C-alpha positions, 0 to 999 in steps of 0.5 A: 507484481504480487500477481506475478510472483504468485503465478511464478511459484504456483507454475513452476509446482507444474498448476495452471494459473489463469492471470486476470488483468484490468490492463496488460500486467507489465502495465500494473501499478507497481510499475510506478514504485520508484526507490527500492525494495529493502533487504538485509545484504552482506554490505548492510550487514558490514554496518551492523544490520541484520533481518532483526533490525529490518524486521525491529524496524518494520514493526516500529515503522508500523507504531506497533499494529502490525502482526509480527510473525508474518512481518519476522518471516518477509524480513528473513526471506528479504536477502533471499529474494534480492539473490533472486530477482538478481539472478533473473536479470534485474539490473539493480545498481552496483557500487565501483567494486560490483557490489549491489549498491544500497541507499538510505530510506525512511525509517532506518539510520542503515543503508538496506535498500537496493534499488535499480535507479529510480524505476525499480518496479519497473524493472521488477516487475518486467524480470517477474513477467518474463518468468511469467511468459516461460510458463505462458508458453509452456501452456502453465499460465494463461492470462486474460488481459483486460478482464475485470473482475466481478467478484467470487463464486462461493459454495458451501463457504468456499470459494471455488472461482470468479466471475469476470467480464471482457473490457473488449466485448463486455462478455460476462462470464464464470470461472471455476478455480480450486483457488483464487488468489487476490493481488489487486493493489489499493485504493488511492482512487477513492480519494479522487487524486493521488499518487496511484493508477487509475486503475488503483479503485479498491473496487475488488477488494470490495466485491469481496468484501461485500462476498463476505470477506472482512476488511482490516485496519481500512483507516490507515491509509499513508499519505506520501509526504513528497508529490508534484501537485496536479489537475489531474492526479498526483505524481510521486517524487520518490523517498529514494530523492531523499534517500540520496540526500534531498533535503525539505525546507522552506524560507524562514520568512512567511511569504519571502518573494525570493527564488529558491537560489536566492535564499542564503541557509540562514533563512532556510527552515531545515524543519525535519532536520532541526525537529528530528536531528537523528532521522532528519529528512529519512523519518517515516512518510507519516511523520514527515507528511504531518510536519509539511501539513503542519508547516503548511496549513497551520503555520502558514510557512509554504512558499509564497503562502501556497500548500508546497514546500522545496525538496532540494537536491541542487547541492548533489552533483548533476550526473551523481542524480542522473546515475541514482535519480534519474527516472523521477528527475525527468518526471518532475521536469516533464511536468513541471517545465523545471531541471530539479538538478539547478532547481529545488523541487516543489511538492506536497503530500499525496495518498498513496497507499493503503496499509489496510485491506482484505484480513487474512491468517497465517500460521506461526513458526518455530521461534521460541523466544525464551530458548532464542533469549537464552542462545542469545544470552550465551553469545551463539545467537542474536535475539531471533534469527535469519533463517526461514520458518520462525515467523511464519510456517512454511506451506501452511494452508492458511497462510494469507488466506482470508476468512473464506476458504479458498481465497486468498490475498496477496500484496497491498490488497490485504493488511499484513505486513505494515500496521499503521505506517508502510516504510518506504521500499517495503512494499515491493518486498511485501508482494514479491514475498508473499507470491514467492513465500504463500504461493506455496500455501496456495499449492498445498491448497490445492493439493491437500486442502478442500480442492484435493476432494471435491475441484471446483470443477465437479462443483455444481454449475448452479453458483457459477450460473447465478453468480454471472446472471446477477452480473449480466443484470446489473450489466444490463441495468447500467446501460439501461440507465445510460440509455434513458439519456445525458445523466444530471449532476446528481446522477452523474458517475463522474460528478459522484466520484469528485465529491467522494474524493473532495470529502475524504481527502478533507477528512480521512488524510493527515488529521482526522476528528470525530465532528468532521468523520462524522458528517463524512459519514452523512456525505457518504451516505448521500453519495451512497443514495445518488448512486442508487439511480446512477446513470452511466454516460455510454450505453455502448456493449463494445469497449464500454469504460464508462461503465467499468467506471460507473461501477467502480464508483459504487464500490469505491463507496463502500470502500470509502464508508469502510475508511471512515467508520475505522477512523471514527472508531479508533479513536487514538492517534496511531501511525498514519492515523492522526486524531485531533481530537484523542492526539495520543497512542492507546495500546491498551484500547486500540493496539488491535486489528479493526475488523470491518464485516459488510452485513449484505442483508442491511448493507451496513458496516460492523466494526470490532477490535481484534488483539493482535499478538505483539509477543516479539517485539514490545511497543515503546514510544514511536520518537524517531529522537524528536526534539521538543521544544521547550516552552517559554510561557511554561515553568515546567520544564520541558519533556525529555526526548525519547529517543529508541536505542 
């Protein structure tokens, strides 16, 4: 999604773009986004909503870990992005009066999520692909589908191209480029089974990481509260189901054998509604996930003693559900064999998204806190206005550029917008915002930055030939290993990946602790050692998918180590990162970005914590109005619930 948006923005500037993709771009993982895209509009404004409220919700939802200026700019651009998508032909749902319809989503008490049924990502990516095809016909965009990015080409500390492999002919080739934009999504496959597509390995980010790009907040992995457990993968049941009134519950009686429709309301435990009466079923994902985990794993109240809870929509009219949620209801019915219009769904949390990613920069906008506060006090403006350019300075060439000059990171592959927890329906927004807003920064870099003085095509062929040669040698080594015969259990990449996923799921998801994380790092070291002798299952030199997979397993091991080390060094609980041995948030020591660096010589990781700019919104307790239960055994009064105004 971010790559398509960037291609549109850079293409309209008349700059030629080479677009590389593992799959046809219309099958990129953003097509799986279901629920919607957040933005304030006139209807939301009538509720009392604003761009500032969207910004504030995002910072609060991310537990104050995000740099605040990029988030402000994204929120202010959001209404304009929706208008643009509407003009592109995205079939947003409409009210009877013809206005774009809105639904509730987690982390907000306002309806501010625009949607196209329950297939919003698909509709958005199709619309953007149509725009890219215009430039393709004009010769401004060249698509390289079924090509795999193998790494950046660097010259004197600057990115001047990439090395890629044709997954049909297996040709390895270098491509010069004055700027490179990485828009390759998340790393869900590190956990084996997740809601992500099978190409979401994080391999492209890992290859940039190995080349010297810093990786930020790797430990911040989002576990979505509602997914269908499966033997092959985990299938998302969108937050839109809760936004449209879905209720999460379990039987109050442990092991209750009755069918859900036979259990009366008094015998149902709507635990999110009871614990969070203000937000109920639309609490943010990290909170809902931990509550479901606690209900099933700690209290043993899961359905029939299993790790699952009910997500119930049966109190809604079937016609209404079909109109608003038809896409996800069909998925559930197809894979489970039960119609969720008439029977509650069984769901459980699943790894879903990476808030962390490649570290990126930005230039602050023109927002002046003292001046804005004075205007607000005089009644002439809100604390922060909705004009563009307040958060990030438009067109500055370092916006979303990594620490390597000329190498940019857009979308989920960067760390910029979501902090310690992403609010639902902000993912599609951040992808498109990056492409449209920061695409201008790329264009300006090409015009005014290093490429203006020394274009990539004028760079010596040496770094391009060396990079391609190194990948060819690596490719041949995998083929030689495969030709030695069937791999054993220790050298089989599929078994290594299976063990990786099991270990990461056990140690680095809903709850973490130092002993378990240390155990995980030891296991990862063992898997890396085994990978040194890995044998691909196929020695073919044509369309060898096994080789591509094997290579990605090695990259996933590196990303996994960064996730584990970040979780170990961050000795606090914040957003999606919950430590049982450090259960409280520690702003004094850890309201900072986890900056992970890779040393190629020693093959070791190092971590430092870098303070963030939190000048726009001061941190408060993140409780979402939780009602604390009184401890009957204690004489001390219960702590007051700290609701946020």
